[in-house]
Biopython code that builds the backbone (N, CA, C, O; Angstrom):
import numpy as np
from Bio.PDB.StructureBuilder import StructureBuilder

atoms = [
    (1, "PHE", "N", (129.942, 181.878, 129.959)),
    (1, "PHE", "CA", (128.804, 182.224, 130.773)),
    (1, "PHE", "C", (128.154, 183.495, 130.241)),
    (1, "PHE", "O", (128.827, 184.371, 129.698)),
    (2, "SER", "N", (126.851, 183.583, 130.402)),
    (2, "SER", "CA", (126.140, 184.783, 129.977)),
    (2, "SER", "C", (126.378, 185.894, 131.003)),
    (2, "SER", "O", (126.832, 185.631, 132.117)),
    (3, "LYS", "N", (126.069, 187.126, 130.622)),
    (3, "LYS", "CA", (126.206, 188.264, 131.538)),
    (3, "LYS", "C", (125.358, 188.049, 132.779)),
    (3, "LYS", "O", (125.776, 188.347, 133.898)),
    (4, "ARG", "N", (124.169, 187.533, 132.562)),
    (4, "ARG", "CA", (123.274, 187.283, 133.695)),
    (4, "ARG", "C", (123.875, 186.255, 134.654)),
    (4, "ARG", "O", (123.799, 186.428, 135.871)),
    (5, "GLU", "N", (124.466, 185.194, 134.121)),
    (5, "GLU", "CA", (125.069, 184.164, 134.963)),
    (5, "GLU", "C", (126.266, 184.710, 135.740)),
    (5, "GLU", "O", (126.469, 184.360, 136.903)),
    (6, "ILE", "N", (127.049, 185.563, 135.098)),
    (6, "ILE", "CA", (128.193, 186.165, 135.775)),
    (6, "ILE", "C", (127.724, 187.064, 136.911)),
    (6, "ILE", "O", (128.249, 186.998, 138.022)),
    (7, "LEU", "N", (126.741, 187.900, 136.628)),
    (7, "LEU", "CA", (126.205, 188.789, 137.660)),
    (7, "LEU", "C", (125.598, 187.991, 138.809)),
    (7, "LEU", "O", (125.812, 188.322, 139.975)),
    (8, "GLU", "N", (124.853, 186.955, 138.491)),
    (8, "GLU", "CA", (124.252, 186.108, 139.520)),
    (8, "GLU", "C", (125.330, 185.442, 140.374)),
    (8, "GLU", "O", (125.168, 185.306, 141.587)),
    (9, "SER", "N", (126.421, 185.032, 139.746)),
    (9, "SER", "CA", (127.517, 184.406, 140.490)),
    (9, "SER", "C", (128.186, 185.381, 141.449)),
    (9, "SER", "O", (128.627, 184.993, 142.531)),
    (10, "ILE", "N", (128.258, 186.647, 141.051)),
    (10, "ILE", "CA", (128.847, 187.668, 141.928)),
    (10, "ILE", "C", (127.920, 187.965, 143.097)),
    (10, "ILE", "O", (128.364, 188.059, 144.241)),
    (11, "LEU", "N", (126.636, 188.113, 142.808)),
    (11, "LEU", "CA", (125.674, 188.471, 143.859)),
    (11, "LEU", "C", (125.325, 187.295, 144.771)),
    (11, "LEU", "O", (125.176, 187.465, 145.981)),
    (12, "TYR", "N", (125.193, 186.103, 144.185)),
    (12, "TYR", "CA", (124.779, 184.914, 144.935)),
    (12, "TYR", "C", (125.704, 183.751, 144.586)),
    (12, "TYR", "O", (125.305, 182.867, 143.828)),
    (13, "PRO", "N", (126.921, 183.725, 145.113)),
    (13, "PRO", "CA", (127.912, 182.737, 144.708)),
    (13, "PRO", "C", (127.485, 181.280, 144.899)),
    (13, "PRO", "O", (127.920, 180.414, 144.140)),
    (14, "ALA", "N", (126.655, 180.996, 145.881)),
    (14, "ALA", "CA", (126.280, 179.607, 146.149)),
    (14, "ALA", "C", (124.991, 179.187, 145.452)),
    (14, "ALA", "O", (124.575, 178.034, 145.565)),
    (15, "HIS", "N", (124.350, 180.115, 144.728)),
    (15, "HIS", "CA", (123.061, 179.802, 144.110)),
    (15, "HIS", "C", (123.186, 178.698, 143.058)),
    (15, "HIS", "O", (122.459, 177.706, 143.112)),
    (16, "MET", "N", (124.085, 178.862, 142.120)),
    (16, "MET", "CA", (124.292, 177.878, 141.066)),
    (16, "MET", "C", (125.795, 177.780, 140.850)),
    (16, "MET", "O", (126.424, 178.734, 140.393)),
    (17, "VAL", "N", (126.367, 176.633, 141.177)),
    (17, "VAL", "CA", (127.811, 176.458, 141.071)),
    (17, "VAL", "C", (128.112, 175.526, 139.903)),
    (17, "VAL", "O", (127.664, 174.380, 139.876)),
    (18, "SER", "N", (128.874, 176.032, 138.942)),
    (18, "SER", "CA", (129.281, 175.233, 137.791)),
    (18, "SER", "C", (130.207, 174.111, 138.257)),
    (18, "SER", "O", (130.976, 174.291, 139.202)),
    (19, "ASP", "N", (130.136, 172.966, 137.605)),
    (19, "ASP", "CA", (130.996, 171.842, 137.965)),
    (19, "ASP", "C", (132.476, 172.204, 137.923)),
    (19, "ASP", "O", (133.261, 171.718, 138.738)),
    (20, "GLN", "N", (132.853, 173.049, 136.983)),
    (20, "GLN", "CA", (134.262, 173.398, 136.869)),
    (20, "GLN", "C", (134.744, 174.284, 138.009)),
    (20, "GLN", "O", (135.951, 174.427, 138.205)),
    (21, "TYR", "N", (133.822, 174.886, 138.768)),
    (21, "TYR", "CA", (134.202, 175.716, 139.907)),
    (21, "TYR", "C", (133.683, 175.150, 141.227)),
    (21, "TYR", "O", (133.704, 175.836, 142.249)),
    (22, "ALA", "N", (133.232, 173.936, 141.208)),
    (22, "ALA", "CA", (132.659, 173.340, 142.413)),
    (22, "ALA", "C", (133.730, 173.123, 143.475)),
    (22, "ALA", "O", (134.863, 172.743, 143.180)),
    (23, "ARG", "N", (133.346, 173.369, 144.679)),
    (23, "ARG", "CA", (134.220, 173.167, 145.830)),
    (23, "ARG", "C", (134.209, 171.692, 146.184)),
    (23, "ARG", "O", (133.176, 171.030, 146.081)),
    (24, "LYS", "N", (135.333, 171.188, 146.592)),
    (24, "LYS", "CA", (135.462, 169.799, 147.043)),
    (24, "LYS", "C", (136.054, 169.806, 148.441)),
    (24, "LYS", "O", (136.737, 170.749, 148.841)),
    (25, "LYS", "N", (135.782, 168.748, 149.167)),
    (25, "LYS", "CA", (136.426, 168.564, 150.464)),
    (25, "LYS", "C", (137.272, 167.307, 150.351)),
    (25, "LYS", "O", (136.761, 166.213, 150.112)),
    (26, "VAL", "N", (138.565, 167.484, 150.526)),
    (26, "VAL", "CA", (139.498, 166.368, 150.457)),
    (26, "VAL", "C", (139.785, 165.912, 151.879)),
    (26, "VAL", "O", (140.339, 166.657, 152.687)),
    (27, "LEU", "N", (139.400, 164.681, 152.168)),
    (27, "LEU", "CA", (139.660, 164.106, 153.486)),
    (27, "LEU", "C", (140.955, 163.312, 153.420)),
    (27, "LEU", "O", (141.139, 162.443, 152.567)),
    (28, "LYS", "N", (141.842, 163.638, 154.346)),
    (28, "LYS", "CA", (143.123, 162.952, 154.389)),
    (28, "LYS", "C", (143.051, 161.741, 155.312)),
    (28, "LYS", "O", (142.158, 161.641, 156.153)),
    (29, "ARG", "N", (143.971, 160.851, 155.153)),
    (29, "ARG", "CA", (144.006, 159.620, 155.970)),
    (29, "ARG", "C", (144.200, 159.927, 157.452)),
    (29, "ARG", "O", (143.819, 159.120, 158.300)),
    (30, "ASP", "N", (144.787, 161.083, 157.780)),
    (30, "ASP", "CA", (144.983, 161.452, 159.187)),
    (30, "ASP", "C", (143.742, 162.096, 159.801)),
    (30, "ASP", "O", (143.769, 162.509, 160.960)),
    (31, "GLY", "N", (142.642, 162.186, 159.022)),
    (31, "GLY", "CA", (141.383, 162.717, 159.530)),
    (31, "GLY", "C", (141.156, 164.183, 159.236)),
    (31, "GLY", "O", (140.041, 164.673, 159.410)),
    (32, "ARG", "N", (142.173, 164.896, 158.796)),
    (32, "ARG", "CA", (142.000, 166.312, 158.482)),
    (32, "ARG", "C", (141.345, 166.483, 157.118)),
    (32, "ARG", "O", (141.481, 165.634, 156.237)),
    (33, "GLY", "N", (140.636, 167.587, 156.960)),
    (33, "GLY", "CA", (139.987, 167.885, 155.700)),
    (33, "GLY", "C", (140.441, 169.230, 155.160)),
    (33, "GLY", "O", (140.701, 170.161, 155.921)),
    (34, "ILE", "N", (140.533, 169.321, 153.851)),
    (34, "ILE", "CA", (140.915, 170.561, 153.190)),
    (34, "ILE", "C", (139.876, 170.851, 152.128)),
    (34, "ILE", "O", (139.593, 170.008, 151.277)),
    (35, "GLY", "N", (139.305, 172.056, 152.181)),
    (35, "GLY", "CA", (138.274, 172.432, 151.220)),
    (35, "GLY", "C", (138.796, 173.399, 150.191)),
    (35, "GLY", "O", (139.623, 174.261, 150.489)),
    (36, "GLY", "N", (138.305, 173.251, 148.970)),
    (36, "GLY", "CA", (138.687, 174.165, 147.905)),
    (36, "GLY", "C", (138.379, 173.569, 146.549)),
    (36, "GLY", "O", (137.668, 172.570, 146.438)),
    (37, "MET", "N", (138.919, 174.190, 145.530)),
    (37, "MET", "CA", (138.704, 173.741, 144.163)),
    (37, "MET", "C", (139.903, 172.891, 143.747)),
    (37, "MET", "O", (141.051, 173.314, 143.879)),
    (38, "VAL", "N", (139.625, 171.696, 143.248)),
    (38, "VAL", "CA", (140.698, 170.827, 142.777)),
    (38, "VAL", "C", (141.212, 171.394, 141.458)),
    (38, "VAL", "O", (140.475, 171.463, 140.475)),
    (39, "ILE", "N", (142.462, 171.794, 141.443)),
    (39, "ILE", "CA", (143.073, 172.412, 140.270)),
    (39, "ILE", "C", (143.689, 171.361, 139.363)),
    (39, "ILE", "O", (143.517, 171.395, 138.144)),
    (40, "GLN", "N", (144.405, 170.432, 139.969)),
    (40, "GLN", "CA", (145.062, 169.394, 139.187)),
    (40, "GLN", "C", (145.159, 168.129, 140.021)),
    (40, "GLN", "O", (145.393, 168.175, 141.228)),
    (41, "ARG", "N", (144.976, 167.011, 139.356)),
    (41, "ARG", "CA", (145.108, 165.730, 140.042)),
    (41, "ARG", "C", (145.922, 164.799, 139.157)),
    (41, "ARG", "O", (145.601, 164.596, 137.986)),
    (42, "THR", "N", (146.974, 164.238, 139.729)),
    (42, "THR", "CA", (147.816, 163.287, 139.014)),
    (42, "THR", "C", (147.857, 161.993, 139.821)),
    (42, "THR", "O", (147.194, 161.869, 140.850)),
    (43, "ASP", "N", (148.636, 161.043, 139.346)),
    (43, "ASP", "CA", (148.809, 159.787, 140.083)),
    (43, "ASP", "C", (149.562, 159.995, 141.383)),
    (43, "ASP", "O", (149.494, 159.165, 142.290)),
    (44, "ARG", "N", (150.284, 161.109, 141.471)),
    (44, "ARG", "CA", (151.132, 161.355, 142.640)),
    (44, "ARG", "C", (150.573, 162.365, 143.623)),
    (44, "ARG", "O", (150.836, 162.266, 144.821)),
    (45, "SER", "N", (149.794, 163.349, 143.136)),
    (45, "SER", "CA", (149.342, 164.413, 144.041)),
    (45, "SER", "C", (148.045, 165.046, 143.549)),
    (45, "SER", "O", (147.579, 164.814, 142.434)),
    (46, "ILE", "N", (147.492, 165.854, 144.442)),
    (46, "ILE", "CA", (146.292, 166.627, 144.121)),
    (46, "ILE", "C", (146.546, 168.053, 144.600)),
    (46, "ILE", "O", (147.016, 168.269, 145.717)),
    (47, "GLU", "N", (146.227, 169.033, 143.734)),
    (47, "GLU", "CA", (146.400, 170.442, 144.074)),
    (47, "GLU", "C", (145.035, 171.056, 144.338)),
    (47, "GLU", "O", (144.101, 170.878, 143.556)),
    (48, "ILE", "N", (144.928, 171.779, 145.445)),
    (48, "ILE", "CA", (143.664, 172.393, 145.845)),
    (48, "ILE", "C", (143.901, 173.884, 146.065)),
    (48, "ILE", "O", (144.871, 174.279, 146.712)),
    (49, "ARG", "N", (142.993, 174.717, 145.514)),
    (49, "ARG", "CA", (143.043, 176.172, 145.730)),
    (49, "ARG", "C", (141.866, 176.547, 146.619)),
    (49, "ARG", "O", (140.720, 176.211, 146.319)),
    (50, "ASP", "N", (142.152, 177.245, 147.713)),
    (50, "ASP", "CA", (141.071, 177.638, 148.616)),
    (50, "ASP", "C", (140.527, 179.017, 148.243)),
    (50, "ASP", "O", (140.983, 179.624, 147.274)),
    (51, "ALA", "N", (139.567, 179.504, 149.002)),
    (51, "ALA", "CA", (138.896, 180.775, 148.708)),
    (51, "ALA", "C", (139.835, 181.969, 148.823)),
    (51, "ALA", "O", (139.536, 183.034, 148.282)),
    (52, "ASN", "N", (140.957, 181.818, 149.511)),
    (52, "ASN", "CA", (141.945, 182.889, 149.638)),
    (52, "ASN", "C", (143.043, 182.782, 148.587)),
    (52, "ASN", "O", (144.051, 183.486, 148.649)),
    (53, "ASN", "N", (142.832, 181.889, 147.618)),
    (53, "ASN", "CA", (143.756, 181.655, 146.510)),
    (53, "ASN", "C", (145.049, 180.979, 146.964)),
    (53, "ASN", "O", (146.058, 181.044, 146.262)),
    (54, "ASN", "N", (145.030, 180.337, 148.123)),
    (54, "ASN", "CA", (146.189, 179.582, 148.599)),
    (54, "ASN", "C", (146.149, 178.183, 147.989)),
    (54, "ASN", "O", (145.092, 177.556, 147.917)),
    (55, "MET", "N", (147.305, 177.706, 147.556)),
    (55, "MET", "CA", (147.412, 176.378, 146.960)),
    (55, "MET", "C", (147.944, 175.396, 147.995)),
    (55, "MET", "O", (148.867, 175.705, 148.748)),
    (56, "THR", "N", (147.350, 174.215, 148.019)),
    (56, "THR", "CA", (147.813, 173.130, 148.878)),
    (56, "THR", "C", (148.012, 171.909, 147.998)),
    (56, "THR", "O", (147.142, 171.563, 147.199)),
    (57, "VAL", "N", (149.146, 171.265, 148.143)),
    (57, "VAL", "CA", (149.433, 170.042, 147.397)),
    (57, "VAL", "C", (149.434, 168.891, 148.393)),
    (57, "VAL", "O", (150.125, 168.931, 149.411)),
    (58, "ILE", "N", (148.656, 167.874, 148.084)),
    (58, "ILE", "CA", (148.551, 166.699, 148.949)),
    (58, "ILE", "C", (148.993, 165.485, 148.147)),
    (58, "ILE", "O", (148.581, 165.299, 147.001)),
    (59, "ALA", "N", (149.829, 164.668, 148.756)),
    (59, "ALA", "CA", (150.240, 163.429, 148.096)),
    (59, "ALA", "C", (149.007, 162.535, 147.923)),
    (59, "ALA", "O", (148.184, 162.412, 148.830)),
    (60, "GLU", "N", (148.896, 161.926, 146.768)),
    (60, "GLU", "CA", (147.745, 161.059, 146.491)),
    (60, "GLU", "C", (147.644, 159.941, 147.523)),
    (60, "GLU", "O", (146.542, 159.504, 147.855)),
    (61, "SER", "N", (148.767, 159.479, 148.027)),
    (61, "SER", "CA", (148.763, 158.405, 149.029)),
    (61, "SER", "C", (148.179, 158.867, 150.363)),
    (61, "SER", "O", (147.791, 158.030, 151.179)),
    (62, "ASP", "N", (148.107, 160.185, 150.608)),
    (62, "ASP", "CA", (147.536, 160.733, 151.843)),
    (62, "ASP", "C", (146.037, 161.001, 151.736)),
    (62, "ASP", "O", (145.398, 161.317, 152.739)),
    (63, "VAL", "N", (145.463, 160.880, 150.531)),
    (63, "VAL", "CA", (144.054, 161.173, 150.310)),
    (63, "VAL", "C", (143.206, 159.966, 150.660)),
    (63, "VAL", "O", (143.421, 158.870, 150.142)),
    (64, "ASP", "N", (142.233, 160.176, 151.549)),
    (64, "ASP", "CA", (141.292, 159.115, 151.890)),
    (64, "ASP", "C", (140.115, 159.142, 150.927)),
    (64, "ASP", "O", (139.785, 158.127, 150.312)),
    (65, "GLN", "N", (139.478, 160.314, 150.796)),
    (65, "GLN", "CA", (138.374, 160.461, 149.850)),
    (65, "GLN", "C", (138.159, 161.920, 149.497)),
    (65, "GLN", "O", (138.589, 162.821, 150.217)),
    (66, "ILE", "N", (137.485, 162.138, 148.375)),
    (66, "ILE", "CA", (137.153, 163.485, 147.915)),
    (66, "ILE", "C", (135.644, 163.584, 147.851)),
    (66, "ILE", "O", (134.986, 162.823, 147.142)),
    (67, "LEU", "N", (135.105, 164.530, 148.599)),
    (67, "LEU", "CA", (133.660, 164.689, 148.685)),
    (67, "LEU", "C", (133.216, 165.943, 147.947)),
    (67, "LEU", "O", (133.886, 166.973, 148.017)),
    (68, "PRO", "N", (132.087, 165.865, 147.238)),
    (68, "PRO", "CA", (131.563, 167.067, 146.585)),
    (68, "PRO", "C", (130.961, 168.011, 147.614)),
    (68, "PRO", "O", (130.606, 167.604, 148.720)),
    (69, "SER", "N", (130.854, 169.269, 147.234)),
    (69, "SER", "CA", (130.230, 170.267, 148.095)),
    (69, "SER", "C", (129.331, 171.130, 147.227)),
    (69, "SER", "O", (129.639, 171.365, 146.059)),
    (70, "ASN", "N", (128.230, 171.601, 147.781)),
    (70, "ASN", "CA", (127.332, 172.453, 147.003)),
    (70, "ASN", "C", (127.611, 173.936, 147.225)),
    (70, "ASN", "O", (126.848, 174.791, 146.775)),
    (71, "SER", "N", (128.704, 174.237, 147.917)),
    (71, "SER", "CA", (129.054, 175.639, 148.125)),
    (71, "SER", "C", (130.133, 176.050, 147.128)),
    (71, "SER", "O", (130.818, 175.214, 146.539)),
    (72, "SER", "N", (130.260, 177.346, 146.960)),
    (72, "SER", "CA", (131.214, 177.898, 146.021)),
    (72, "SER", "C", (132.445, 178.396, 146.766)),
    (72, "SER", "O", (132.360, 178.781, 147.932)),
    (73, "ILE", "N", (133.598, 178.385, 146.082)),
    (73, "ILE", "CA", (134.774, 178.972, 146.716)),
    (73, "ILE", "C", (134.763, 180.493, 146.572)),
    (73, "ILE", "O", (135.549, 181.186, 147.218)),
    (74, "MET", "N", (133.865, 181.012, 145.720)),
    (74, "MET", "CA", (133.755, 182.462, 145.579)),
    (74, "MET", "C", (133.103, 183.026, 146.838)),
    (74, "MET", "O", (132.008, 182.605, 147.212)),
    (75, "PRO", "N", (133.763, 183.969, 147.489)),
    (75, "PRO", "CA", (133.184, 184.521, 148.717)),
    (75, "PRO", "C", (131.935, 185.344, 148.429)),
    (75, "PRO", "O", (131.795, 185.924, 147.352)),
    (76, "SER", "N", (131.043, 185.387, 149.390)),
    (76, "SER", "CA", (129.847, 186.220, 149.243)),
    (76, "SER", "C", (130.188, 187.645, 149.672)),
    (76, "SER", "O", (131.201, 187.879, 150.331)),
    (77, "GLY", "N", (129.342, 188.581, 149.296)),
    (77, "GLY", "CA", (129.522, 189.970, 149.699)),
    (77, "GLY", "C", (130.609, 190.712, 148.939)),
    (77, "GLY", "O", (131.184, 191.669, 149.458)),
    (78, "LEU", "N", (130.898, 190.281, 147.712)),
    (78, "LEU", "CA", (131.970, 190.919, 146.944)),
    (78, "LEU", "C", (131.706, 192.395, 146.649)),
    (78, "LEU", "O", (132.647, 193.174, 146.496)),
    (79, "LEU", "N", (130.448, 192.779, 146.570)),
    (79, "LEU", "CA", (130.122, 194.171, 146.255)),
    (79, "LEU", "C", (129.932, 195.039, 147.500)),
    (79, "LEU", "O", (129.762, 196.253, 147.391)),
    (80, "ASP", "N", (129.960, 194.428, 148.664)),
    (80, "ASP", "CA", (129.650, 195.145, 149.907)),
    (80, "ASP", "C", (130.540, 196.347, 150.174)),
    (80, "ASP", "O", (130.068, 197.354, 150.703)),
    (81, "ASP", "N", (131.814, 196.264, 149.822)),
    (81, "ASP", "CA", (132.746, 197.349, 150.124)),
    (81, "ASP", "C", (132.890, 198.352, 148.988)),
    (81, "ASP", "O", (133.668, 199.299, 149.096)),
    (82, "LEU", "N", (132.143, 198.155, 147.890)),
    (82, "LEU", "CA", (132.224, 199.061, 146.750)),
    (82, "LEU", "C", (131.209, 200.197, 146.893)),
    (82, "LEU", "O", (130.144, 200.030, 147.488)),
    (83, "THR", "N", (131.560, 201.335, 146.342)),
    (83, "THR", "CA", (130.622, 202.454, 146.312)),
    (83, "THR", "C", (129.609, 202.196, 145.196)),
    (83, "THR", "O", (129.799, 201.308, 144.364)),
    (84, "LEU", "N", (128.544, 202.974, 145.191)),
    (84, "LEU", "CA", (127.540, 202.863, 144.148)),
    (84, "LEU", "C", (128.159, 203.123, 142.780)),
    (84, "LEU", "O", (127.813, 202.454, 141.805)),
    (85, "GLN", "N", (129.065, 204.084, 142.700)),
    (85, "GLN", "CA", (129.741, 204.396, 141.433)),
    (85, "GLN", "C", (130.613, 203.229, 140.978)),
    (85, "GLN", "O", (130.641, 202.900, 139.792)),
    (86, "GLU", "N", (131.313, 202.613, 141.898)),
    (86, "GLU", "CA", (132.172, 201.474, 141.549)),
    (86, "GLU", "C", (131.341, 200.287, 141.050)),
    (86, "GLU", "O", (131.735, 199.598, 140.109)),
    (87, "ILE", "N", (130.207, 200.057, 141.680)),
    (87, "ILE", "CA", (129.316, 198.975, 141.229)),
    (87, "ILE", "C", (128.783, 199.295, 139.846)),
    (87, "ILE", "O", (128.746, 198.426, 138.975)),
    (88, "SER", "N", (128.367, 200.542, 139.639)),
    (88, "SER", "CA", (127.881, 200.970, 138.332)),
    (88, "SER", "C", (128.961, 200.803, 137.269)),
    (88, "SER", "O", (128.679, 200.327, 136.169)),
    (89, "ASP", "N", (130.191, 201.189, 137.587)),
    (89, "ASP", "CA", (131.307, 201.046, 136.650)),
    (89, "ASP", "C", (131.568, 199.573, 136.332)),
    (89, "ASP", "O", (131.813, 199.218, 135.178)),
    (90, "LEU", "N", (131.516, 198.726, 137.342)),
    (90, "LEU", "CA", (131.737, 197.292, 137.132)),
    (90, "LEU", "C", (130.671, 196.703, 136.216)),
    (90, "LEU", "O", (130.983, 195.953, 135.291)),
    (91, "MET", "N", (129.407, 197.048, 136.479)),
    (91, "MET", "CA", (128.313, 196.524, 135.655)),
    (91, "MET", "C", (128.421, 197.027, 134.213)),
    (91, "MET", "O", (128.128, 196.290, 133.271)),
    (92, "ALA", "N", (128.840, 198.281, 134.044)),
    (92, "ALA", "CA", (129.027, 198.830, 132.698)),
    (92, "ALA", "C", (130.195, 198.132, 132.001)),
    (92, "ALA", "O", (130.106, 197.808, 130.817)),
    (93, "TYR", "N", (131.280, 197.901, 132.725)),
    (93, "TYR", "CA", (132.445, 197.226, 132.167)),
    (93, "TYR", "C", (132.089, 195.815, 131.709)),
    (93, "TYR", "O", (132.533, 195.366, 130.653)),
    (94, "MET", "N", (131.292, 195.129, 132.505)),
    (94, "MET", "CA", (130.885, 193.764, 132.162)),
    (94, "MET", "C", (129.819, 193.746, 131.073)),
    (94, "MET", "O", (129.505, 192.691, 130.523)),
    (95, "GLY", "N", (129.266, 194.907, 130.764)),
    (95, "GLY", "CA", (128.247, 194.970, 129.737)),
    (95, "GLY", "C", (126.879, 194.545, 130.223)),
    (95, "GLY", "O", (125.977, 194.301, 129.422)),
    (96, "VAL", "N", (126.720, 194.455, 131.538)),
    (96, "VAL", "CA", (125.437, 194.060, 132.117)),
    (96, "VAL", "C", (124.448, 195.203, 132.034)),
    (96, "VAL", "O", (123.277, 194.998, 131.717)),
    (97, "LEU", "N", (124.916, 196.398, 132.316)),
    (97, "LEU", "CA", (124.085, 197.594, 132.288)),
    (97, "LEU", "C", (124.786, 198.667, 131.465)),
    (97, "LEU", "O", (126.015, 198.698, 131.411)),
    (98, "PRO", "N", (124.031, 199.534, 130.832)),
    (98, "PRO", "CA", (124.690, 200.641, 130.128)),
    (98, "PRO", "C", (125.301, 201.595, 131.154)),
    (98, "PRO", "O", (124.826, 201.678, 132.286)),
    (99, "PRO", "N", (126.356, 202.314, 130.759)),
    (99, "PRO", "CA", (126.945, 203.279, 131.704)),
    (99, "PRO", "C", (125.911, 204.292, 132.156)),
    (99, "PRO", "O", (125.149, 204.820, 131.347)),
    (100, "LEU", "N", (125.889, 204.555, 133.426)),
    (100, "LEU", "CA", (124.945, 205.502, 134.010)),
    (100, "LEU", "C", (125.691, 206.574, 134.780)),
    (100, "LEU", "O", (126.752, 206.332, 135.355)),
    (101, "GLU", "N", (125.121, 207.742, 134.778)),
    (101, "GLU", "CA", (125.639, 208.774, 135.653)),
    (101, "GLU", "C", (124.786, 208.754, 136.905)),
    (101, "GLU", "O", (123.558, 208.812, 136.837)),
    (102, "ILE", "N", (125.432, 208.674, 138.020)),
    (102, "ILE", "CA", (124.711, 208.588, 139.287)),
    (102, "ILE", "C", (124.583, 209.981, 139.867)),
    (102, "ILE", "O", (125.568, 210.705, 140.008)),
    (103, "ALA", "N", (123.356, 210.347, 140.202)),
    (103, "ALA", "CA", (123.095, 211.669, 140.763)),
    (103, "ALA", "C", (123.695, 211.752, 142.154)),
    (103, "ALA", "O", (123.532, 210.846, 142.971)),
    (104, "THR", "N", (124.380, 212.830, 142.409)),
    (104, "THR", "CA", (124.929, 213.055, 143.742)),
    (104, "THR", "C", (124.562, 214.456, 144.182)),
    (104, "THR", "O", (124.335, 215.345, 143.361)),
    (105, "ARG", "N", (124.508, 214.633, 145.461)),
    (105, "ARG", "CA", (124.228, 215.955, 145.992)),
    (105, "ARG", "C", (125.498, 216.767, 146.017)),
    (105, "ARG", "O", (126.575, 216.221, 146.260)),
    (106, "PRO", "N", (125.398, 218.081, 145.767)),
    (106, "PRO", "CA", (126.590, 218.931, 145.809)),
    (106, "PRO", "C", (127.135, 219.028, 147.226)),
    (106, "PRO", "O", (128.138, 219.703, 147.457)),
]
sb = StructureBuilder()
sb.init_structure("model")
sb.init_model(0)
sb.init_chain("A")
sb.init_seg("    ")
for serial, (resi, resn, name, xyz) in enumerate(atoms, 1):
    if name == "N":
        sb.init_residue(resn, " ", resi, " ")
    sb.init_atom(name, np.array(xyz, "f"), 0.0, 1.0, " ", f" {name:<3s}", serial, name[0])
structure = sb.get_structure()
């Protein structure tokens, strides 16, 4: 991914979701649904990782259907709890922006 695409994904996670990171909703035969990213699928089971990085393994025989979703498992607001300096450092580390010194009041 380009620097711009990475930054856009951080700021607007649901704007453009790559197929490899697309969220799926797995509907089970008992009517329950589990949302997340399908990590691995075999003849016997399917592994799903949710937005909290929790893994769920479902037996393939329990799967009714797998539905696509246009939302991302990446949570929104990732930069909300960071200071201006931390955001600046992150952007510099990613090579999106050159390192900047942020003016602060004494």
